[in-house]
N, C-alpha and C positions, 0 to 999 in steps of 0.2 A: 787617389780620391778619398778624402776623410767625410764621413756623415756627421754633418753638424745640426741637422734638424731632428725634431722629435715627431714621434708618428702622428700625435694630435695636431699638427702644423699640416698634415696631409690628409688627415681622415675623410675631409669633404670631397677630396679627389677619389680615394679608394673606394667609398661607399658608391660611386657612379660605375665602377669599373668591375666587371666580372672576370675571372680569370679566364675562361673560355675565349671571351674576345680579345683578351691581351694576348693569349697564346697566337690566334689566328692573325691579329695586326701585326705581330712581331715576325712571324713565319713569312707573312705576304710583303712586309716593308724590307725584310733583308735577303729574301731568296736563299737563307742558308738551308742545308739539309737537316735530316733528322739527328737528334741528339746534340745540337748545337747549343752550348751555354756560354756565353761570353765571360771573360776572365774576371770582369766586374763581380759577377755573382760569387766567385770564390773570395773575394775582398770582403763582400757583405756578410757571407757566412761566417767569416772569422772575426767580424768585427761588431756583429749584432749584439753581442753580449753587453757591451756599454753603452748602447744606443736605445734600446727599448724596454719598456715594462711590458713583457709579452703578454702577460694574463689578462691585461685590460683588453688589447686590440683583438686578441683571438675570438674573445666573445663576442665582439660587435662586427666581425667581418664574414659572417656566415661560414661558409667553407673555404674562404680564401685564405692560403697560407702566406704569411709575410715572406718566407724565404723563397718560395716559388714565383712569388710576385717580382721580387728584386732580382731573382735569377733571370727573368725574362727580358725586362725592359729597365732601362734608367728612369729614375723618377723626373728627371730634366725633360725626357721627351714628352712625358705626359702633361706636365706643367706647360710646356712651350707649344704644345699642339703638333710637334713633329710626327707623332703617331696618331693616326687615325683609328677610331674603333669601329669596325663592322658591326652591324646589327646582329648578326646571327653567325653561329656555327654549329655544326652537329656534334653530337658525343661521339659519334662513330669516328668521324675524321680526327678528332683529338686523340682517340684511343690507338689510332694508327701512327700517329705523329709523335706522340710523347713516350720516350723510351722507357720511363720509370712507371708506365701506367699498364698494369697486368691486364685488368679489365674494371670497366667502370663499376660493377658490383652495385650493391644497395646503397641507398642514401643512409649516411652514417657520419658521425663525428670523424673528422679526417686528422685533426692534430689538436694537443693541448699542452701547453707548457705552464706550468703553475708558477715557479720561484722566479721573481726578478734575477736577471744574470747581471754580474758585474765582474769587471776585469781591472786588476791592478799591477803595476810593474814590480811593486815590492810591499812587504808586509808593513811597513811604517805608514805608507799611503792608507791601506786598509784600515788599520787602526784609527787613524784621524778622521778618516772620512766617515766610517761608522762609529765614532765616538766610544770606543769599546772602553769600559771602565766600570766603576763602581754600580752594582745591580745586575752585572752580567757574570754569568758562570761559563768558563771555558773549560771544555773537554778537549784532551789533547794527550800526547805522549811527551816525555821529557826529551826524547831525541827530536822531536820536532820544536817544542816550546823554547827550550834553552838557547839553541843557536840563532834563531829567528825572532823571538820575542823577549828573552830574558832579560836583555839590558834596557827594555822600555818600562817607562814607568806607567802600568797600565792600570792597576788598581782593582781589577775584576778577581774573583775568586777563581782559582785554577785547580781543576781535578786531573790527575795523571792517572790513567788506566791501568798503569804498570802496578799501581799498588793493590789492584784489584784481582791481579792475574793475568795471564796472556792467552793468546787464541781468540776463537769467536765468542761472541757475547752469550753468556749464559743467564738463566732467571735468576740465579744467587748472586752473579755480580751486578746485575741490573739494579736488584733491590738493595744491595749493599750501598752502591752509589746513590740512591734515592734517599737512602738513610742518613746519609752523610752531606747531602747538600744543604747548604746555608738557607734560611728563609728570607725572602725578598727578592729573589731572584726573578728578573723580569725577562732577561734574554738568555738562551742556550747559544754559544758558539762553539761548534765542533770543528777541530782542527784536525784532519786526519783522514780516514777512508774506512770502509768496511764496517767492522764492530764499533768503531767511533761514532759512525753516522747513524748506526742502528741504536745505540744506546741513546744519542741526542733526540731521536725522533720520539722516543719514549719519554725522556725527560722534560720534553714540550708539553706533555699531556697534564692535565689536572691530576688525574689519578690514573696510575699504571701498575698497581699492586693489588692482588699477587699477579705476578707476571704471567704465570701459565693461564691462569683465568682470562687476563687480557687477550692473550693470542687465542683462546679459546671462544673469544667473543661472550663471555658471561656477562659483561656490562658494557656500558654505552662509552665510546671515546670522546672526550673534549679537551680541546688544545686551549691552554691558558698562557702560553709563553711564545714570544717571537723567537723563531728559529734560523739561525744562519749557519750554513754548511760551506766549509772551506776544504776542498780536496788537496790531499798531498801525494797522490799518486795518479796514474792515467789509465785506470781501469774501471772502476765500479760504476761510474756516473750515477752513484747515488745521491748526489746532491740535486737530481731532478726528478727523482722518482719517490712514491708514497709508499716504498716497501721497508719493512725492518724484519730482520731474521734473527732467531735463535739457533746457536749451534746445537749439533745433536749431543745428547747425553744417554745415561743408562735407561731412561725413561721413555724417551721417544726420539724419532729421529728429527733432523733439522725443521724448525717452524717458521713458517713465513706469516707475516700479516701485512695486509695491503689496506689503506683507509685514506680517505681525504685529509684527515686530521694529521697526517705524517708528512704531508708536504712541507718543505722549507718555505720560509719567507723570502729568503736570499741564497743565491748560490754565487759563491766569489772565487774566481779563477786567480791564482798568483803564481805564474810559473816559477818564481823564485825558490817556492817551497819543494819543487823537484829537483833541486841541484843536488841535495844530499842524498837522493834515492839511489840505492845499491843498483848496479846494473842488473842483477839478477832479478830483483823486485821490479825493476822498469820494465824487463821483459815479460815478466808473468802478468803484470798488469795490463801492458799494451796488448799483449796477446788476448786477454779476458775482453778488452774493448773490441778488438776486431771479431771476435765471436759474437759478441753483442750485436754489433752492426750487421754481420752475416746472417744471423738467425734472425734478427727483427726484418731484415729484407725480404725474406721468403715467407714470413709469417702470414697465415690466412687473414690475420688482423691488420696487415700492412695497407698502407695508402699511398698514393704518388708522394704525399708531403712528407710522411715518416721516411719514405725511401731516399728523398732527398737529404736527410740527415744522415742516414745509414750509408748511403755511398760516398758522402763526403768524408766520413769517417774511414771508411775502407780504403781510399784514395790516400788521405792524409798517412794513414798508418803504413800503409805498402810502400809508398813514396820514401817515408822515413827508413823503413827497414832496408830498402834497396840501398840508401846511402850507408847504412851503419854495416851492412854486408860488405860494401865495397871499401869503406874509410875506417872501420874498426869502431869499437863500442863508444869511444869518446866523441864520435861524431854525432852522437845523440843530444849532446849538450845545448847546441844552438837550436835545437828541434823540440825541446822540451815544451814548449808554449803550444806547438802544432799538436804534439800528441795530447797535452791536456785538453785542448779545444776537441780533438777527435773523439775523446773520451766521453765528453759532454755531449757531442753530438750523436754518439752511439747510445747513451742514456736517454736522450730525448726521444730516439728512435724506438728503442726496447721499452721504455716506459709508456708507449702508445700502443704498440704492437705486439709486445710479448718476445719470449724467447723460443725455446723448443727442445729438441732431443740431446743436443750437445751439452746443454745445462743439467737437463734431467738425468741423463747418464754420468755426468760428471760427480753428481752428489754421492754415490755410492763410493765412488774411488776414494772421495775426500775422507769420507767417514771411515773407510777401511785403513787407510794408511797417512791420514792427516796431511795429504798433499795440498799445497796452495791451491786457492781456487782458480785462479787464472791458469795456472800451469796444468790442472788435470783437465779443465775444459779444452785446451790447445791439443792435448794428447789425442783427443776423441775427434777434433775438428773436421781434418780432412775426410776420415773414414766415414763420419756421419753423412756428410754432404754427397759423397760419392755413393753411398748407399740410396740417399733421395734420387740422384740422377738415374740410378738403375731402376727404380720404381715409376719416376714420372720425369721425362726429359723434356718438359715443356712448361710454360707459364713463367712464373717469377723467378725460378731457378736458372732460367735460359738469359733472363735480363741479368742476373747476377754474374753468371760467366761472362757476360760482354764487360760488365763493369771492371772483374777481376782481369780479363784479358787486357783492356785498355791500361790498367795499373801497372801490370806485370810486363807490357809489351810482348805479349804471346798470342797464339791463336786462341780464338773464342770455343772452339769445338770442346776442348778439355783444358782449362786452365788450371786445374787442380793439382797436376803433376808440377807444373812450375811453382804454383804456390807452396808445395809441400817441399820442394828443393829449396826455396827462400827461407822456410822457417826452421828447416834443419840448420841453418846458419845464424839462426837466432836463438842463444841459449834460453833453456826454459822448456824446451819439449823433450819428453822422455817417453819411452815406450813404457806399456804398463807393467811389464816383468821387471823394470828398473826399480819398481816401487816395492818389490819383494811380494807381488800378488802370484798367487798360483793359477795356472790355466783353469784348474778345476772349480775356482771361484768365479769366473765369468758368467756362468749361467744363473748363478744366485745373484749377482749384480744386475743382471737384466731383469730379473723377477723383482727386485728391490726397486729398480727404476719405474717398472711399469705399475707396481701398487702404491708407490709412495709419491709419485713425482707427476700426478696427473695433470695438476695445474701447468706445470711447463710443457708437458706433452700435447696438450689441447691446442698449442700453437707450432706444432711441427709442421714443416711443408708438407709432409703426407704422413700418415699414420704407420707406426712401426710395432711390429709385434715382438714378444719374447726372443722369438729365434732370431729376428732381423737384429735385434740389440745384441745377443749373444755373438752373432758373426761380426758385428761392428767392433765389439769388445776384442773379439780375436784377431781382427785385422790391425788393431791398434797395439796388440799384445807383443 
């Protein structure tokens, strides 16, 4: 089933429909048990990117999430009147019936997605549809641009980041790029991931220098260029977040900046761009996306709507991993589009709900031994969540156990041993000792995570002490 309608065509129907009524109507009309979601919903979640301008209708729909709405009932049933809408349903009944609902909680914003989302089969279609050319500045790497865009007569200014160094984004690199940008640039088009996106978000601002002062919020942010982000890996989800990061240097630890002005105007999914991604980079980035999804699923700020995206990401990635573990690394090639979508789902989820201790504890490892971001997080992933379970075996982590068990085909009591066994078959995970880290350094890592990563730790499933973190590092050592 292909979606051919635009949201504005059905807005008059949606405004009359509260999500609680739809849930009850669907449950009573089908007689299905808890946790039932039709396969239609999975197709919707994989196709929504090309069908909706999400920012416009999220603001008009109160707390109703488009994804949950379509996951519950086909639009045709509403329009045809096949589904009656009962007048009332209690919140307690909903809490018991909806498996993604941990607790109704306080009234709060449930979901926000800022960039418009687009999907193209190939790079040529993207260039033509967006009319990329004179007045645009493309930030990318030669390894991406030359094979996919080099033969196209684009006419845009192209900045290759290799000319300014490698690794994470530094203040000096950012300021050098700003100084070299030609005047008259109206759009920033970033084709890459990680540091490329961080830089592009700063380039879209009217003034971003001095960069350290920008990150210290010493002056106001003002966006004056359109920003288009095109991911070339399946990990960061940065195309849908409002976060930019500076790599650690001798003056300070890694620094984050989150602001409304850093949101992209468009996020573009092109699976073709992942075809040249080496297997090791694919493994590290997809592991990062898996951690994003799991951490945001159990975050105290998670909602039923963010968990829909997190759950879809987890299921998609683990299904792909099982195929790769069975058939070998080349089995990933036909799945690249699914992994790219899963990374995007995870980005939507953690962009709303936050991350947690896995990322907080991964940063000291990255700073000490220059480990890739996704790789460092995956090393600590299962150890952190098993520590969570020891402290609190209830609430959203139990829901996560059920999601993992269903995806892995194992028992829900403790799916983490099955997950660990699967991840051992996906290259990219190493023990901490394999990075050359000494066991005597673990307590120092814990202290650094506790004192420097408060923003991330605030969204942990449960609070962790320095002693808890040291024990987790030791378990992953």
